Each structure stands twice: as structure tokens, then as C-alpha cells.
Steps between C-alpha positions, in 0.01 A plus 500: 500500500124440510470131576121514523483446122569159347771539240805322364718790615370465856562123496859568386548762770372276779702195391818707472438655842438159659817355346705796619358492853555125533839523332413216265820345367354331194312796355419304186281266703248775569421711196212742454407313182420193714198679646183637352239743619259223610706453817549874553324514837703213645824643365416841647434339840844336491660827391337692786599237757861497378519880512380510862789291631866590521637150545395149407597164642610234251171316550301819434698564182440143385127529570476826303686355202281187512188716506627694200553166329133412548400830334706440187325456166445137412 
């Protein structure tokens, strides 16, 4: 997957990967449709950070989900 290009498919891929890695229980709370390409760079940064780690503390998980919340479309 070439994540260097802004696209809806890449947003979907990154959100799904983040949810899977964090083992998000309420998957409906974070949907690819909640994000647009304007925040692509920030979303990609979160995706890359999540992929670098194997484990997350509860506070780290909460911080990541909160950050995703700030990137959601208004």
C-alpha cells in the first residue's frame, strides 16, 4: 500500500489498521468516513506511531483515540 498518496482508500486502510492494532472494542466509534483527506498527514503520523509499537498502556490508547477524535470531520 502506497500511503504517500492522499486517498480515501488509504484513509480507510490506516483507520482499520489502527483499530486492529489497538483492539478497539467499539469499532463503530472510529469509522473511515469520519475522516477526510485534509487531516491525512496527521492521521498518517498516528498510523506510523501505532505501527512502531507492539504494546500500548491504557493511557496511551486513550490518548491515541482522543487524538483521532480531534481529527474527525466537524
